[in-house]
C-alpha positions as CSV (number, residue, x, y, z in Angstrom):
1,X,0.1,-0.3,0.3
2,X,0.9,3.5,-0.6
3,X,1.8,5.7,2.3
4,X,-0.2,8.1,3.2
5,X,2.4,10.7,3.8
6,X,3.3,10.6,0.4
7,X,-0.4,10.5,-1.4
8,X,-0.7,13.8,0.3
9,X,2.8,15.6,-0.7
10,X,2.5,14.5,-4.2
11,X,-1.1,15.5,-4.6
12,X,-1.9,19.1,-5.7
13,X,-4.1,21.2,-2.8
14,X,-4.3,24.6,-4.5
15,X,-5.4,25.6,-8.2
16,X,-3.3,27.9,-10.1
17,X,-5.5,30.2,-12.1
18,X,-1.7,30.8,-14.4
19,X,-1.8,27.0,-15.0
20,X,-5.6,26.9,-15.6
21,X,-6.6,25.4,-18.9
22,X,-9.1,26.9,-21.4
23,X,-11.9,24.7,-19.6
24,X,-14.4,26.2,-17.6
25,X,-14.0,25.9,-14.0
26,X,-16.5,23.4,-12.1
27,X,-19.4,25.5,-10.3
28,X,-17.6,24.0,-7.0
29,X,-14.8,26.3,-7.4
30,X,-16.7,29.3,-8.3
31,X,-16.2,32.6,-6.0
32,X,-18.5,33.1,-3.7
33,X,-20.4,36.9,-3.8
34,X,-20.7,38.4,-0.8
35,X,-24.1,38.8,0.8
36,X,-24.9,35.8,-1.4
37,X,-25.9,37.7,-4.7
38,X,-24.5,36.0,-7.3
39,X,-22.1,38.0,-9.9
40,X,-20.8,37.4,-13.6
41,X,-17.8,34.7,-13.1
42,X,-15.4,36.9,-15.6
43,X,-16.2,40.2,-12.6
44,X,-15.9,37.6,-9.4
45,X,-11.9,37.3,-10.0
46,X,-11.4,41.1,-10.4
47,X,-13.8,42.5,-8.2
48,X,-12.9,42.7,-4.4
49,X,-15.1,42.2,-2.2
50,X,-14.6,45.2,0.2
51,X,-15.2,47.6,-2.7
52,X,-18.8,45.7,-3.6
53,X,-21.2,49.0,-3.9
54,X,-25.1,47.5,-3.9
55,X,-26.9,49.0,-6.7
56,X,-30.1,50.4,-4.7
57,X,-28.4,52.0,-1.5
58,X,-30.6,50.7,2.2
59,X,-33.5,52.7,3.0
60,X,-33.3,55.1,5.9
61,X,-35.5,55.3,8.8
62,X,-34.8,58.2,10.4
63,X,-37.5,61.3,9.9
64,X,-36.7,63.8,7.3
65,X,-34.5,66.9,8.0
66,X,-37.3,70.1,7.4
67,X,-35.5,72.6,5.2
68,X,-35.6,75.4,7.7
69,X,-33.5,75.0,10.5
70,X,-36.5,75.0,13.4
71,X,-39.5,72.7,12.8
72,X,-42.6,74.7,12.7
73,X,-44.5,75.0,15.7
74,X,-47.7,77.1,14.6
75,X,-50.9,76.4,16.9
76,X,-52.4,74.8,13.9
77,X,-49.9,72.3,13.5
78,X,-49.5,71.4,17.1
79,X,-53.2,71.4,18.1
80,X,-56.0,69.3,16.8
81,X,-58.3,71.7,14.6
82,X,-61.7,71.7,16.6
83,X,-64.7,72.6,14.8
84,X,-66.3,75.6,15.9
85,X,-69.9,75.6,17.2
86,X,-73.0,76.9,15.7
87,X,-73.7,80.7,16.1
88,X,-77.1,80.3,15.5
89,X,-80.8,78.2,14.4
90,X,-80.9,74.5,15.0
91,X,-77.9,73.9,14.7
92,X,-77.1,75.9,18.0
93,X,-80.2,73.8,19.8
94,X,-78.7,70.6,18.7
95,X,-75.4,71.8,19.7
96,X,-76.4,72.6,23.2
97,X,-79.2,69.9,23.3
98,X,-76.9,67.1,23.0
99,X,-74.7,68.5,25.6
100,X,-72.1,69.9,23.1
101,X,-71.7,66.6,22.0
102,X,-73.3,67.2,18.3
103,X,-71.6,69.7,16.1
104,X,-72.9,69.4,12.7
105,X,-70.9,73.1,11.7
106,X,-72.5,76.7,10.5
107,X,-74.9,76.7,7.9
108,X,-74.3,78.8,4.5
109,X,-75.4,81.8,5.7
110,X,-73.1,81.8,8.7
111,X,-70.7,81.0,6.6
112,X,-71.5,83.9,4.2
113,X,-71.4,86.2,7.0
114,X,-68.6,85.4,8.7
115,X,-67.2,85.6,5.0
116,X,-68.5,89.8,4.6
117,X,-67.3,90.1,8.9
118,X,-63.5,89.0,7.3
119,X,-63.7,91.5,4.6
120,X,-65.2,94.1,6.5
121,X,-62.0,94.0,9.0
122,X,-59.6,94.0,5.9
123,X,-56.1,95.8,7.4
124,X,-56.2,99.2,6.6
125,X,-53.1,101.3,6.7
126,X,-53.7,105.4,7.6
127,X,-57.0,107.4,7.2
128,X,-59.5,106.2,4.2
129,X,-62.4,108.4,3.6
130,X,-65.9,108.3,2.1
131,X,-68.3,110.8,0.4
132,X,-71.6,109.9,-0.1
133,X,-73.7,112.3,-2.0
134,X,-76.5,112.5,-4.1
135,X,-78.5,115.4,-5.9
136,X,-81.8,114.3,-4.7
137,X,-82.9,114.8,-1.0
138,X,-85.2,112.1,0.7
139,X,-83.3,109.4,-1.0
140,X,-81.8,108.6,2.9
141,X,-78.2,109.6,2.2
142,X,-77.9,110.7,5.6
143,X,-79.4,107.6,6.9
144,X,-77.1,105.3,4.8
145,X,-74.2,107.8,6.1
146,X,-75.3,106.7,9.9
147,X,-76.2,102.9,9.0
148,X,-73.1,102.9,7.0
149,X,-70.4,104.2,9.4
150,X,-72.3,102.1,12.7
151,X,-71.6,98.7,10.7
152,X,-68.4,99.3,10.3
153,X,-67.6,100.8,13.9
154,X,-69.2,97.6,15.1
155,X,-67.3,95.0,13.3
156,X,-63.9,96.8,13.3
157,X,-61.8,97.4,16.4
158,X,-60.5,101.2,15.1
159,X,-62.4,104.4,15.2
160,X,-64.7,105.7,12.9
161,X,-66.5,109.3,12.5
162,X,-69.1,110.3,10.3
163,X,-68.7,114.3,9.1
164,X,-71.6,116.3,8.6
165,X,-70.5,118.7,5.7
166,X,-73.6,119.8,4.7
167,X,-73.6,123.5,4.1
168,X,-76.6,124.0,5.1
169,X,-78.7,122.9,8.1
170,X,-77.6,118.6,8.5
171,X,-79.1,116.0,10.5
172,X,-76.2,113.6,11.2
173,X,-76.3,114.2,14.9
174,X,-80.0,113.2,15.2
175,X,-78.5,109.7,14.0
176,X,-76.5,108.9,17.5
177,X,-77.0,110.2,20.7
178,X,-76.6,114.1,21.4
179,X,-73.7,113.9,24.0
180,X,-72.0,117.2,23.1
181,X,-73.7,120.9,22.3
182,X,-69.9,121.5,20.2
183,X,-70.1,121.6,16.4
184,X,-67.5,121.2,13.6
185,X,-67.4,125.1,14.2
186,X,-66.3,124.7,17.8
187,X,-63.6,122.2,16.3
188,X,-62.3,124.1,14.0
189,X,-61.8,127.2,16.8
190,X,-59.8,124.9,19.2
191,X,-57.9,122.7,16.8
192,X,-54.6,124.9,18.0
193,X,-55.0,123.0,21.2
194,X,-56.2,119.2,20.3
195,X,-52.7,116.7,20.4
196,X,-54.8,113.5,21.6
197,X,-57.6,111.5,20.8
198,X,-59.2,112.7,24.1
199,X,-58.8,116.0,23.0
200,X,-61.0,115.5,19.7
201,X,-63.3,112.8,21.4
202,X,-64.9,116.1,23.1
203,X,-66.4,117.4,20.0
204,X,-68.6,114.4,18.8
205,X,-70.6,112.6,20.2
206,X,-70.8,108.0,20.0
207,X,-73.6,106.1,19.4
208,X,-74.1,102.1,20.3
209,X,-72.3,101.3,17.2
210,X,-69.2,103.0,18.4
211,X,-69.4,105.2,15.7
212,X,-69.0,108.6,16.2
213,X,-70.3,111.7,14.6
214,X,-69.3,115.6,14.3
215,X,-72.1,117.6,14.0
216,X,-72.5,120.4,11.5
217,X,-74.0,124.1,12.7
218,X,-77.2,124.2,13.8
219,X,-77.2,127.7,14.4
220,X,-79.7,129.7,12.1
221,X,-77.8,132.9,13.2
222,X,-74.5,131.4,11.9
223,X,-74.6,132.7,8.0
224,X,-70.7,132.0,7.4
225,X,-71.1,128.3,5.2
226,X,-69.4,125.3,5.3
227,X,-66.3,125.9,3.0
228,X,-63.5,124.0,1.3
229,X,-61.1,125.2,3.8
230,X,-62.8,124.5,6.8
231,X,-63.2,120.8,5.3
232,X,-59.4,120.9,4.4
233,X,-59.0,121.7,8.3
234,X,-61.2,119.6,9.8
235,X,-60.1,116.8,7.9
236,X,-56.1,117.3,8.9
237,X,-57.5,117.0,12.2
238,X,-59.5,113.8,12.0
239,X,-57.0,111.7,10.2
240,X,-54.7,112.3,12.5
241,X,-56.8,109.8,14.7
242,X,-59.8,108.0,12.9
243,X,-59.1,105.3,10.4
244,X,-62.5,105.7,8.8
245,X,-64.1,109.1,7.8
246,X,-67.7,108.9,6.5
247,X,-68.1,112.9,4.9
248,X,-72.4,113.3,4.6
249,X,-72.3,115.8,1.8
250,X,-75.0,118.0,0.9
251,X,-78.0,118.1,-2.2
252,X,-75.8,120.6,-4.4
253,X,-72.8,119.6,-6.3
254,X,-72.0,123.3,-6.9
255,X,-71.4,124.1,-3.4
256,X,-67.6,125.0,-2.4
257,X,-67.1,122.5,0.1
258,X,-67.5,119.6,-2.6
259,X,-64.3,120.2,-4.7
260,X,-62.3,120.0,-1.9
261,X,-64.5,116.4,-1.1
262,X,-64.0,115.1,-4.1
263,X,-60.3,116.3,-4.1
264,X,-59.7,114.0,-0.8
265,X,-62.1,110.8,-1.3
266,X,-60.9,107.5,-1.6
267,X,-64.1,106.3,-2.7
268,X,-67.9,108.2,-3.5
269,X,-71.1,106.3,-2.0
270,X,-73.9,107.5,-4.6
271,X,-77.6,106.6,-3.0
272,X,-80.9,106.4,-4.9
273,X,-84.1,105.8,-3.6
274,X,-85.9,102.7,-5.5
275,X,-88.2,105.6,-7.3
276,X,-88.2,106.4,-10.7
277,X,-86.7,110.1,-10.0
278,X,-84.3,108.8,-7.5
279,X,-82.4,106.8,-9.9
280,X,-82.5,109.6,-12.7
281,X,-81.0,112.2,-9.6
282,X,-78.7,109.6,-9.2
283,X,-77.7,109.1,-12.7
284,X,-77.2,113.3,-13.1
285,X,-75.0,112.6,-9.9
286,X,-72.9,110.7,-12.3
287,X,-73.1,112.7,-15.3
288,X,-71.9,115.7,-13.3
289,X,-69.1,113.9,-11.8
290,X,-67.5,112.9,-15.5
291,X,-68.0,116.3,-16.9
292,X,-66.0,117.5,-14.2
293,X,-63.2,115.3,-14.5
294,X,-63.9,113.3,-12.0
295,X,-64.0,109.9,-14.1
296,X,-61.9,107.3,-12.0
297,X,-64.3,108.4,-8.7
298,X,-67.2,107.1,-10.9
299,X,-65.3,104.0,-11.6
300,X,-63.9,102.9,-8.3
301,X,-67.6,104.4,-6.5
302,X,-70.4,102.2,-5.2
303,X,-73.9,102.7,-6.1
304,X,-76.6,102.1,-2.8
305,X,-80.3,101.7,-3.9
306,X,-82.1,102.7,-0.6
307,X,-85.7,101.7,-0.4
308,X,-87.0,104.1,2.1
309,X,-90.2,102.7,1.1
310,X,-92.2,100.0,0.4
311,X,-91.6,99.1,-3.2
312,X,-95.0,99.1,-4.8
313,X,-93.7,96.5,-7.8
314,X,-94.6,99.3,-10.7
315,X,-90.6,100.0,-11.0
316,X,-88.2,97.3,-12.3
317,X,-85.6,97.5,-9.9
318,X,-82.9,94.8,-12.1
319,X,-82.9,97.7,-15.0
320,X,-81.9,100.1,-11.9
321,X,-79.4,98.0,-11.1
322,X,-78.1,96.8,-14.9
323,X,-78.0,100.5,-15.2
324,X,-75.5,101.9,-12.2
325,X,-73.7,98.4,-12.4
326,X,-72.4,99.9,-16.0
327,X,-71.1,102.9,-14.7
328,X,-70.4,102.1,-11.2
329,X,-67.9,99.8,-9.4
330,X,-70.7,97.6,-7.1
331,X,-74.5,98.2,-7.0
332,X,-76.3,97.3,-3.5
333,X,-79.9,97.6,-2.4
334,X,-80.8,98.5,1.3
335,X,-84.2,97.0,1.9
336,X,-87.2,99.1,3.4
337,X,-86.8,98.8,7.2
338,X,-89.0,100.4,9.6
339,X,-86.8,101.2,12.8
340,X,-84.7,103.4,9.8
341,X,-88.3,104.9,8.4
342,X,-88.7,106.7,11.6
343,X,-85.9,108.9,11.1
344,X,-84.2,109.0,14.4
345,X,-81.5,107.9,16.2
346,X,-80.2,104.2,14.5
347,X,-80.2,101.3,17.2
348,X,-78.3,98.4,14.3
349,X,-79.8,96.2,17.2
350,X,-83.6,97.0,15.8
351,X,-83.2,96.7,12.5
352,X,-84.4,93.7,10.4
353,X,-82.0,90.9,9.7
354,X,-82.2,91.3,5.9
355,X,-81.5,95.0,6.4
356,X,-78.4,94.2,8.9
357,X,-77.0,91.7,6.2
358,X,-77.4,94.2,3.7
359,X,-75.3,97.1,5.3
360,X,-72.5,94.2,6.1
361,X,-73.3,93.8,2.2
362,X,-72.3,97.1,1.7
363,X,-69.4,97.4,4.0
364,X,-67.5,94.8,3.1
365,X,-67.9,95.9,-0.6
366,X,-66.5,99.5,0.6
367,X,-63.8,97.4,2.0
368,X,-62.6,95.8,-1.0
369,X,-61.2,99.3,-2.2
370,X,-59.1,99.4,0.4
371,X,-55.8,99.6,-0.6
372,X,-53.6,96.9,0.0
373,X,-51.2,96.7,3.0
374,X,-48.0,97.0,2.8
375,X,-45.4,94.9,4.4
376,X,-42.6,97.1,6.1
377,X,-39.1,96.9,5.2
378,X,-38.3,95.3,8.5
379,X,-40.5,92.1,8.5
380,X,-39.0,91.6,5.0
């Protein structure tokens, strides 16, 4: 027998690649790929195991880093959003009767009202001046001035004042409880001593809606008319302390004060009644403004059709609306209301819901013309 040691020494234990023949290697001699992934036999010998690169990188289970260095800590991101409770109607009764467990949310009317209120609350920089005028008396111009101003003052948190710029005896001061006998003449007499808002407040009367009214001179012994210079001086004082100034103009467009009112106004509100002569007078007002170089004010104006009397159905209101819609930026109707017909002090809480909603819509349309708020450079 052959010695086992001799057989071990003479047997070739290792394979020499250089001495390999052209015949393919048996499978049991092939190189083992890493991680059990088969490799091309021609590349297996050339690619070292430590240089293996995976085609698909391993997925990362770490959270994605936000682009900003600080995470979002806003209230909407941290707190669960809660549906607001209904503000009225059967939805509110159901919410309360269920122990605040059933909340079906607001109805379409309430959502629409909230959108209008948000529009009225648009940010406003500086003082915005609104002039209300009409060639015809008795169309409710002063009533619209007081009710619109009261709507702005009750919704917005800033100060709102209405000025009676009627060169004759105006009645704007009769729309709010009288707190002082002072008039615009007293304000002009004491302008040098006015430095703070409390100084101006002594010359105005404030209603329940927080609207302040600066009365015109009602003494028949005073023969001096309210002039353009008087209006400029008055406005120079008011725009320092108020965000909104509404001017109740007289029926005459040829008074000297009208030139200053039109030059200072940011927007116009032309008031018309629902009658034929009221609509014709309002259209004639726009004609006069166009003829005297105020075309831009006419394009930005708002027409208010005030139903000072119950509708009889004889006047086609849609045709009246269409006429002014072609000339003005917007047209709004204020329905007849018994409280406004009284001609006394105006309390918004006594108005019918439709009238109150119409005034909110009118305020939202006017606020839509507010200039866009500019962002200060220090916040950019």
